[in-house]
C-alpha positions as CSV (number, residue, x, y, z in Angstrom):
1,M,21.7,-1.2,18.2
2,I,22.0,0.5,14.9
3,D,21.3,4.1,14.8
4,V,18.6,4.5,12.1
5,H,19.6,8.0,11.3
6,H,22.9,6.6,10.0
7,V,21.5,4.2,7.5
8,K,22.4,5.3,4.0
9,E,19.1,6.0,2.2
10,R,19.3,4.3,-1.0
11,S,17.1,3.4,-3.9
12,V,15.0,0.4,-3.4
13,H,13.7,-1.7,-6.6
14,C,10.0,-2.3,-6.2
15,L,7.3,-4.4,-7.7
16,I,3.9,-2.9,-7.7
17,G,0.9,-5.2,-7.7
18,T,-2.7,-3.9,-7.9
19,V,-5.3,-6.6,-6.6
20,S,-8.6,-5.8,-8.4
21,D,-11.3,-7.4,-10.5
22,T,-12.2,-4.1,-12.0
23,R,-9.3,-1.8,-12.2
24,T,-7.3,-1.2,-15.6
25,V,-4.2,0.4,-16.3
26,D,-6.1,3.5,-16.9
27,T,-8.4,3.3,-13.8
28,D,-5.7,2.2,-11.4
29,K,-5.3,5.4,-9.3
30,S,-3.6,3.7,-6.3
31,G,-1.1,1.8,-8.4
32,K,-0.1,5.0,-10.3
33,L,0.1,6.7,-6.9
34,I,2.6,4.3,-5.4
35,R,4.8,4.7,-8.6
36,E,4.6,8.5,-8.5
37,L,5.5,8.4,-4.7
38,L,8.3,5.7,-5.1
39,E,9.8,8.0,-8.0
40,K,9.4,11.1,-6.3
41,T,11.5,9.7,-3.4
42,N,14.3,8.1,-5.9
43,H,13.1,4.4,-5.5
44,E,12.5,2.4,-8.7
45,C,9.4,0.7,-10.1
46,V,10.8,-2.6,-11.7
47,N,7.2,-3.6,-12.8
48,H,3.6,-2.9,-12.0
49,V,1.0,-5.6,-12.5
50,I,-2.8,-5.9,-12.0
51,V,-4.2,-9.0,-11.0
52,P,-7.8,-10.1,-10.2
53,D,-8.9,-11.1,-6.6
54,E,-8.0,-14.7,-6.9
55,V,-5.6,-16.6,-4.6
56,D,-3.6,-18.2,-7.3
57,E,-3.1,-15.0,-9.2
58,I,-2.0,-13.1,-6.0
59,E,0.3,-15.8,-5.1
60,R,1.8,-16.1,-8.4
61,L,2.7,-12.4,-8.4
62,I,4.3,-12.6,-5.0
63,Q,6.2,-15.5,-6.1
64,Q,7.4,-13.7,-9.2
65,G,8.6,-10.7,-6.9
66,I,10.5,-13.0,-4.7
67,K,12.2,-14.8,-7.5
68,N,13.3,-11.6,-9.3
69,E,16.7,-10.8,-8.4
70,Q,15.9,-7.0,-9.3
71,V,13.0,-6.8,-6.9
72,E,13.7,-6.0,-3.4
73,A,10.1,-4.8,-2.3
74,I,6.9,-5.9,-3.2
75,L,3.9,-3.3,-2.9
76,L,0.6,-4.6,-3.1
77,T,-2.8,-2.6,-3.1
78,G,-6.2,-3.8,-2.9
79,G,-8.0,-6.9,-1.8
80,T,-7.4,-6.2,1.8
81,G,-11.2,-5.8,2.9
82,I,-13.4,-8.1,4.7
83,S,-15.8,-9.2,1.8
84,V,-15.5,-12.8,0.5
85,R,-13.5,-11.8,-2.6
86,D,-10.7,-9.9,-0.4
87,V,-8.0,-12.4,0.0
88,T,-4.7,-10.6,-0.3
89,I,-4.1,-10.8,3.5
90,E,-4.4,-14.5,3.5
91,V,-2.1,-15.0,0.3
92,V,0.5,-12.7,1.9
93,E,0.5,-14.6,5.3
94,K,1.3,-17.7,3.6
95,N,4.0,-16.2,1.6
96,I,6.1,-14.6,4.3
97,E,8.7,-16.0,6.8
98,K,8.3,-13.2,9.2
99,E,5.4,-10.7,9.6
100,I,6.2,-7.2,10.7
101,P,3.2,-6.5,12.8
102,G,3.8,-3.0,13.5
103,F,3.0,-2.0,9.8
104,G,-0.6,-3.0,10.3
105,E,-1.0,-2.0,13.7
106,I,0.3,1.6,13.2
107,F,-1.5,1.8,9.7
108,R,-4.8,1.1,11.5
109,M,-4.1,3.8,14.3
110,L,-2.9,6.3,11.8
111,S,-6.3,5.5,9.8
112,Y,-8.2,5.9,12.8
113,T,-7.0,9.1,14.1
114,E,-6.2,10.8,10.8
115,D,-8.6,9.5,8.1
116,I,-11.5,7.3,8.6
117,G,-12.4,7.0,12.5
118,S,-13.9,3.9,13.7
119,A,-14.1,2.2,10.3
120,A,-10.4,1.5,10.8
121,I,-11.6,-1.6,12.5
122,M,-12.2,-3.2,9.1
123,S,-8.9,-1.7,7.7
124,R,-6.5,-4.8,6.9
125,A,-2.8,-4.2,6.2
126,I,0.1,-6.7,6.7
127,A,3.8,-6.7,5.9
128,G,6.5,-9.2,6.2
129,V,9.7,-10.7,4.9
130,K,10.7,-13.7,2.8
131,N,14.0,-14.3,1.1
132,R,15.4,-11.0,2.0
133,K,12.7,-9.0,0.5
134,V,9.6,-7.2,2.0
135,V,6.2,-7.5,1.1
136,F,3.5,-4.7,1.8
137,A,-0.2,-5.2,1.6
138,M,-2.2,-2.0,1.7
139,P,-5.9,-1.3,1.0
140,G,-6.8,-0.4,-2.3
141,S,-8.2,3.3,-1.7
142,S,-5.7,5.9,-2.9
143,G,-6.2,7.8,0.7
144,A,-5.1,4.5,2.4
145,V,-2.0,4.1,0.0
146,K,-1.2,7.8,0.4
147,L,-1.2,7.4,4.3
148,A,0.7,3.9,4.2
149,M,3.4,5.2,1.6
150,N,3.9,8.6,3.1
151,K,3.8,7.6,7.0
152,L,5.3,4.1,7.2
153,I,6.6,2.7,3.9
154,L,8.8,5.6,2.5
155,P,10.5,6.6,5.7
156,E,11.4,3.0,6.4
157,I,11.8,1.1,3.2
158,S,15.7,1.6,2.9
159,H,16.3,0.7,6.7
160,I,14.2,-2.4,6.1
161,I,16.3,-3.4,3.1
162,H,19.5,-2.5,5.0
163,E,18.4,-4.7,7.8
164,L,17.6,-7.6,5.5
165,H,21.0,-7.7,4.0
166,K,23.4,-6.5,6.8
167,D,25.0,-9.8,7.3
168,I,26.0,-10.1,3.7
169,E,27.4,-6.4,3.1
């Protein structure tokens, strides 16, 4: 068993994707927050893209990240609710090989206890891996992004990338 405290912290190269029919570069608070938090913790943003809540657009974004040799992690925000237009979770599910169920489970637990109470039952979040890359999908609110990034993603992202590459290092 690996001692997680001995995994070397390293910079991870990330693609940020905001899924929204209404956000623009100027109004994308959650995408900007992801970028700020990544840079503050010495990770890199390879690209930041805004796509509409359309299956084909989200899928294209994920596939571009998976095919881009520079990208190690794809961080998505938005399109995770329960309305008809919210399809991010379903697209991510179709485009990963292995789910990391603890991400969504713990995110909802933290959302319930620290943030939104019983409304957490509607909070959808997912993570998984494909081709040695990790994909995270978080809700679009800046509060949800801050919670997911600070409590779950940033503390583990270097460790996840280490695990995905340990047999070839």
